[in-house]
N, C-alpha and C positions, 0 to 999 in steps of 0.2 A: 304547929307541928310542920316539919319540912317534908311534905308529901312528895315533892318532886325527887328528893334524894331517896326516899323510901322506894318509890317506884323504879328509879334508875337501877337499883340493885337487882331487879329481875326483868329488866328491859329486854334482854336477849330472849327470855322465855316468851315474852309478849310478842316479839317479832316473829318467832318461830310459829307460835299459835296462829297469828294472823295469816301467815303464809300457808299453813295447813288449810285454813278455811278458804283461802283464795284459790288453792289448787283444786278444791273439790266443791264447786258451787252447785246448789240445787235450787229448784224453782217452786214457787207457790207454797202449797201445803205439803209437798212431797220432799221432806228434809231428813231422811233417816240417818245419813252419815253426819250431817251437821248437828243434829240433836244429840247423837251419840258422843260426839266430841265435847259438847257442852256438859253433858251429864258426867262424862269421865272426868273432866276438870273439877266439877263440883264435888264429886265423890272423893277425889284425891285431897281436896281441901276440907273435907268433912263439913260440907255445907248442905243443909237439908233442901230438898226440892221435890216437886211433883209435876206431873203432866196436867195441863189445864186447857180448856177450850178445844179448838180443833188443831191439834199439833203444837200447841204452845207449851212452854215450861215456865214455872215460877219457882224461884229459890227464896229462902227467907233466912235472915240473920237476926237473932234476937240479942239485944243489949242486956246489961246486968240489972237494969231497972225498967219498970213499965214506963211508957211514954208514947210519943207520937210515932207514926209509921210513914216513912217516905219510900217511894218506889223509883227505880230507874228502868227505862225501857230500851231494849236493843232489838232491832229487826234482824231476821236470819236469812231471808230468801235472796236469790240472785236474779239476774236478768237473762233473757234469751238473746245473747249477744256473743259474737265470736271474739275471743281474746287474742289480739294481735300484738301484744307486747312481747319483747324478746327478753324475758326474765326467767330465772330458775323456778319461780313460783307461779308461772303461767298456768291458766286453767287447764286441767286435764280432762274436763268434761266437754264434749263437743257442743258448740253453740250455747254454752252456758258460761256466765262470767259475773263475778262480783264487781259490776261496773258502776255501782252506786255507793260503795264503801261499807256495806253491811258486815263484811268480814272484820273491818276495823271496829264497828259498833259492838259486835259480839265480844271481841277481844278486850275492849275498854270496859265493858260491863263485867266480864270475868275478872279482870285485873282489879277493878274496884271492889268486887266481892271478896277477893283474896285478902286485900289489906283490911277491909272492914271486919272480916271474920277473925283476923289475928288480933284486932283491937276491941273486940266486942265487949270485953269486961270493963272497958272505959266508956261505953256508950249507954245511953238510956233510950228506950224505944226500939223500933224495928226497921229493918231495911228489906224491901222486896226487890228482887232482880227479875224482871219480866223479859222473856225471850219470845218475840212475836213472829209468827209465820206470815207469809203472803202479804207483806206490806206493799209490794209492787203491784198487786192485783186487787183482790177484794177486801183485804185488811183483816188479819187475824185478831186484831184488838177487839172487835165487836164480839167474837165468840168467847174470848177470854173474859171480857166483862160480864157477859151473860152467865158464864160458869163461875163467877165470883172471885176473879183475880184481885178485885179491889176491896174484898171483904176478908174477915177472919185472919188476921186483924184488919180492921178498916184502914184503908190508905188515906192519909190526910193530905198528901201532896205527891207530885210525880215530876220526874225530870226526864228529858230526852235530849239527844244531840244528833247532828248530821255533819259528817266531814264536808268541807267546802274547798273546792279547788281554786277558788278566787281569792281566798284569804291565806296569807303566808303561814307556814308551819311555825308554831310558837305563839300564834294569836288566836283569839276567838271573836266571834261576832254575836252581839246580843241585841234584842229588840223587845220593847214592851208591847202589850196588847196583841193585835193580829200579826201573826208571823207567816203563816201559809194560807193560801186561798182555799175556798170551797170549790168543788168540782161537780159538774152535771154532764156526764157523758150522754151523747145522743146518737140516734140512728133514725134517718128519715127515708122512707120509701115513697118515691114519686112515680105515679102511674099515668101514662098517657095513652096514646093509640098508635100502633105501628103502621107504617106505610112505606111505599117505595120512595127512595131518595129523590126520584124525579117528580114525585107528586106529593110534596110536603103538605099541601092543603088538604089532603085526604087523611092526614094523621094528626096527632097531638104530640109534639116533640118533647119527650121527657128530659132530654139533655138541655134544650133551651130553657125549659122551666127551671131545672136544677141550677143552671148558670145564673139566672136571675135571682133565685133564692140565695145562692152563695154570696153574690154581690150585695144584696139587700141586707143580709145578716150583718155585714161589716158596719153598716150604718147604725145598727143598734148600739154599738160601742161608740162610734165616732160622733153620732148626732143625738143620741138619747141618754147617754150616760155622762155624768159629770166628769170632766177631764182631770179632776183632782182625785177621783176614786177609780183606781185601775180595774179593768175588766178585759177579758179576752174571749173571743169566739174563734175557735180553730176548727176548720173543716180539714181533717187529716186524711180522709179516704173518700174516693168517689168511684163508683163502678156502674157502668151502663152501656147499652148498645151491643149489637151483635155483628154488624157489618158496616163497612164504610159507605155503602150505597143504600142504607136503610134508615128510616126514622125510628129512633129508639122508643120503645113503649114503656121502659122502666129504668129508673136510675135510683141507686141507693147512695146516700151520703152519710158519713159518720164523722164524729168529732167530739169536741168538748167545750163547755162553757166554764169559765173561771171567774169568780168574784171574791171580794174581800169583806163583804158585810151582808147581813141577812136581807136588808132592804133591797140592795142591788140584785141579790140572787132571786128574790121573789119577783121583782119587776122584769128582769131580763128573761127569765124562763116563761113568764106569762106572754111577753111580747114576742118571744121566739116562736111560740105556737101560732099566735095571731098573724104574724108576718108570713109564715110559710103557708098557712091555710088560705090566707088572702090571695097570695100570688098564684098558688096552684089553682084555686077556684076560678080566678079571672082568666087563666089560660085554658080552662076546660079540663084540667086533670084531677086526679085524686091523690091523697097522701095519707100515709100512716106515720105518726110521730111517736117515737119511743124516747122519753127523756128521763134519765135515771138520777136519783139523788145520790151523788157520790160522796166523797169525804167532805165533812164540814170544815170550817176554818180551824186552824190551830191558834189558840189565843192564850198568851202568857198572862198569868195572874200578876197583878201589880206588886203585891207584897213579896211574892216569890222572885220576881224580877229584881227588886231592890236588894234583897238578901243575896241573890246569886251574883249580881254585879259587884257588890262589896266583897263577897267571898272570893270572887275571881281575881279582883285587883290585889288582894292579899297574896295570892299565889303567883300571878303573872306580871303584876305591875300595871299602872294606869295605861301605859302606851300600848300594851298588848291586848287590851279589851276594847274592841271596836264597836261603837254604837252604829247600828244599822237603822237607817231612817225609813225605808220603805219595805213593805212585806214582799216576799217572793210570790209569784203567781203559780209556783209549784204546789203540789198537794202532799199531804202526809196523813197516814192512818193514826198517828199519834193524836190526831184531832179528837178521836173518840174518847181518849183518856182525858184530854183537856176539857171536855164537856162535863166530865163527872167530878173531877177534883182539881184544886188549884195546881197549875202546871207551870213548868219552865222548860222551854226548848231553846237550844242555842246551836250556833254553827262553829265547828272546830276546824281551824285552818289546817290544810294539808298540802298546800302548794309549795314547790321549791323549783324555781326557774333554773338554778345552777345544775340540778339533777334532771332537768327536762320533765319535771312533773307539773305539767301545765294543761293537760288535756281535760275536757269537760266530762262530768259524770254522764253516764248512759252512752259512752262512746267506747270503741274497741281498744283504745290506748289509755283509758283512765287508770290512774295509779295514785298512791298517796306517799308522802314523805312519812315513813314509819316513826319518825320522831314525834309525830302528833299523838301517838298512843299514850305516852306517859303524860302529855299535857292534858289530854282528856280525862285520864284517871285521876290525876292530882286535882284538877278542877272539880270533878265530881266529889272527891273525898272531902275537900274543904267545905263545900256547900253542904253536904250531908251531915258532917260533924257539927257545923254551925247551926243547922236546922234542928237537929235532935238535942243537942246539949245546951243550946241557948234558949 
């Protein structure tokens, strides 16, 4: 079936919908206008849906015969970023912006649902369309899973995508096994002893201790991790000291650890605590370490990957399906779904240098070539039909 031609027939509707989302971004779990737009679209298309989890939505399309159930996931929330683009669909909400492409993800999911609903009499099995809040923060997927989004009917497989500004529009990126890293956000409070800057020997300088901690943490990656297994420790925030002529008695550092396998994650989080506690103790200070288990890795299922790669080449051609060799060190709350059922997550190219669409995600100038919308929908459709009917 020529899904690209089918989707092209309502491409203008898709572009308008994406721009509506882009103009009215919302954050975290507070998404009343966003969810209202989604529900309005589903109602007009006569697609059943319900609220689930903490602010999520799940729609369901049932084929003419019983069979497997496949789900697709779209994230809904935006980022706290100022939109500095000079376009008619610029964000109208101050300091809020769809700077990561979730407006496109929602549009693609709705477009996919529209076509599938129109052809449901030719399908066996079911399709769930999952709209997730708070992907950029704590991850709404966990609450949706707890509330049974993968049950009744039981989901047998799930798909997700993310627009990618490094891949040209018209192409997609695929990778088997680990796709995204696991994360461990941290906060470390180092306590010393305050003193006059002219008498440093009377104090315990928390800033000096923090400096040694930060430098030593980098050696955990460079000297204790295999160079063929990527890992990152980022100290993104440091706060301490009250005056230029005083020895600081307290410093707080915050950041994140990123790893791509469980063994490395367990090792580096263990050593992280040991190194900090050792340095602080030697220097006569004290510390409080808060280390959070953030998102786990996103892992693509081998069988899903093979089927998706074949299905995508049927639609896009071999040259437009790019094999990605290394995982990204970014994180994704889709990981919670990939832990529960066989999953396939891919990157959808949205770059267009001629149009100046070159800016990175999470930046104030980020945009997409809207031609990627029909590519994502057609790719989803061919995979879903192949999965359910074969």
